[in-house]
Residue, then its C-alpha position, 0 to 999 in steps of 0.5 A: x497491540x497487546x504486550x507483556x509489560x516490561x521496562x525498557x531504557x532507550x536512548x535515541x539521537x536527535x533528528x538534526x541535520x549535520x555536516x560531515x565530520x560533526x557528531x550528534x548529541x544523544x537525547x534520552x527518552x528515559x524509561x519506556x514502559x510498554x503497556x497492554x492495549x486493546x486492538x481491533x482489525x480493519x480492512x478496506x473495500x473499493x469505493x463506488x467511485x473506484x478502487x486504488x491502483x494495484x500498486x497502492x499502499x494503504x496507510x492508517x494515520x493519527x495526529x498528536x493532540x498538539x498545536x500545528x501537528x500533522x498526521x503520522x503513519x501508524x500502520x501501513x500495508x500494501x494492497x492485494x493487487x488482485x482484489x484491491x483489499x488488504x490480503x490480511x486485515x490490519x491490526x490497529x491499537x485502540x489505545x493512546x499515543x506516547x509522545x514528547x517534545x525535544x527542546x535542546x541537545x542533551x536534554x531528556x525528552x519527557x514522554x506523556x500519554x494522550x489520545x490522538x487528535x482523532x480520538x483513541x482507536x480512531x484513524x484516518x485512512x488513505x492510499x498512495x501509489x507512484x505516479x498518483x496523487x496521495x489520497x485525501x485524509x478524509x476517510x475514517x475508521x474507528x474501533x467497533x463499540x462491540x464485538x470483534x468483527x473486522x471493520x470495513x471502510x470503503x476507500x476511493x481510488x487515486x487521481x493521477x499526479x499532475x503532468x501524468x496522462x491516463x494510458x492503457x496497455x493492450x496485451x494479446x494473450x495466447x496459450x502454448x498449450x490450449x486449455x492448460x490454464x483458466x485463471x490468471x493475472x497480468x501484472x504491469x511494473x516499473x523498476x520492479x514496482x507494481x503499477x497495475x494489474x488485470x484479469x486474464x480469466x476471459x482470454x485464458x478460458x477462450x484459449x487466446x484473446x486480448x486484455x486491456x489494462x486501463x488507467x496506466x500512468x503515461x507521458x512521464x519518464x517513469x512510464x516505461x513498463x514491463x509485464x509478467x503473468x501468473x496463470x493457474x488451473x482452477x479445476x486441475x490442482x496438478x497443474x503448477x502455478x505459472x510465473x512468467x516475465x517478458x523481456x519486451x518493454x511497453x513504452x508510454x513515455x511519449x504516448x498513451x497506448x501500447x501493445x504487447x504479445x504474450x505467449x503463456x507457456 
């Protein structure tokens, strides 16, 4: 991203494993001089094969141009669980990368600037989510050759992790006050981490109904879920947004389907 040139001296500690009671020798990276760089914005769109899960994180990777290097996460952002895109486009640098090689304790790491293996302004993009296999680093995004429009890249969904089954949760939804809400989302979480979501629009518009959340990871010790809802009125702005959590758990640890009754107050 664009920055005002300044001079900064930074000392860092070598990333080595130590036993308790031992000290680490600081390693100097010398003087860091930030330089201005052009940037561009990128966003994702669900691929025709399916969207990443609601709890996914989208990461943008680059690889140092050296032998046997692996991709590093440069930028990362959680997905918008309702729309399966980034709520705000991610800003990405189109510049080069500074890096250096550590050789010995106490030595100075000399930094050099070079384009990543993908090329300056080029990134691999992939999603990751708990209980799912990390996405393959095959989707690419790069700075536009002209203009400032946000670059949109279709991003495929994720496969369940080995040993995980595909489950579903069916919620029976009832409004305490008929017609109060006509829009909403059902959120499925595990230990506070978002796992899946589903629209409540049809059920709320009808006053009551059932909502099925598909592709919920099941059959593992992590498949104990709690649900919450967000409900609102699209035609009456005086109706406040309703946030409501429910104490009953949905247990998919030993099965692939679960049910729950939800009254929206």
